[in-house]
C-alpha positions as CSV (number, residue, x, y, z in Angstrom):
1,X,-2.9,-8.3,3.0
2,X,-1.4,-6.8,6.0
3,X,-3.9,-3.8,6.9
4,X,-1.5,-2.5,9.6
5,X,1.3,-2.2,7.3
6,X,-0.8,-1.1,4.4
7,X,-2.0,1.6,7.0
8,X,1.1,2.6,8.1
9,X,2.4,3.4,4.3
10,X,-0.7,5.2,3.6
11,X,-0.5,7.4,6.5
12,X,3.1,7.9,6.1
13,X,3.9,8.3,2.5
14,X,2.2,10.3,-1.0
15,X,0.9,8.4,-3.6
16,X,4.2,9.1,-5.6
17,X,6.5,7.8,-2.9
18,X,4.6,4.6,-3.2
19,X,4.5,4.3,-6.9
20,X,8.3,4.9,-6.5
21,X,8.9,2.2,-3.8
22,X,6.9,-0.1,-6.3
23,X,9.2,0.8,-8.9
24,X,12.3,0.4,-7.4
25,X,11.0,-3.1,-6.1
26,X,9.9,-4.2,-9.8
27,X,13.3,-2.9,-11.3
28,X,15.9,-3.8,-8.5
29,X,14.0,-6.5,-6.6
30,X,15.2,-3.7,-3.9
31,X,13.3,-1.1,-1.9
32,X,14.4,2.3,-0.1
33,X,11.2,2.4,1.8
34,X,12.7,1.4,5.9
35,X,9.2,0.1,6.6
36,X,9.6,-3.0,4.1
37,X,13.7,-3.8,4.3
38,X,13.2,-6.5,6.2
39,X,10.5,-8.6,4.8
40,X,12.0,-10.5,2.4
41,X,8.4,-11.8,0.7
42,X,8.5,-9.7,-2.6
43,X,5.1,-10.2,-3.8
44,X,4.0,-9.2,-0.4
45,X,5.8,-5.7,-0.2
46,X,4.6,-5.0,-3.7
47,X,1.4,-5.8,-2.6
48,X,1.3,-3.6,0.2
49,X,2.6,-0.6,-1.7
50,X,-0.2,-0.8,-4.2
51,X,-2.6,-1.4,-1.8
52,X,-1.6,1.5,0.2
53,X,-1.0,3.5,-2.8
54,X,-5.0,3.0,-3.5
55,X,-5.8,3.4,0.1
56,X,-4.1,6.5,-0.1
57,X,-6.0,8.1,-3.0
58,X,-9.2,7.7,-0.9
59,X,-7.6,9.7,1.8
60,X,-6.4,12.3,-0.5
61,X,-10.0,12.5,-1.3
62,X,-11.0,13.6,1.8
63,X,-12.1,9.9,3.3
64,X,-10.8,9.2,6.4
65,X,-8.0,6.9,7.1
66,X,-10.6,3.9,8.7
67,X,-13.2,4.5,6.1
68,X,-10.7,4.5,3.4
69,X,-9.6,0.8,4.4
70,X,-13.1,-0.3,4.9
71,X,-13.9,0.8,1.4
72,X,-10.7,-0.7,-0.1
73,X,-11.5,-4.0,1.7
74,X,-15.1,-4.3,0.8
75,X,-13.9,-3.6,-3.3
76,X,-11.1,-6.5,-2.3
77,X,-14.0,-8.8,-1.1
78,X,-16.6,-8.1,-4.5
79,X,-13.3,-9.2,-6.6
80,X,-12.8,-12.3,-4.8
81,X,-16.1,-13.5,-4.3
């Protein structure tokens, strides 16, 4: 999980854009997202898209970026523990 990249993606793109990037990656193993062109780890890129989409959902519901990241990472920690 690269929080810096996830925050950047969630600020810059809509949920639809992020899901489009994820679909492209799943279907062609490539993405049109400029921020992810140089990353060869497809699993990491897919994870970043999907996590950014979850954070974007929170932002779209009025939660600040920092609070959305905190809430999301708290959910992840709960699942992993």
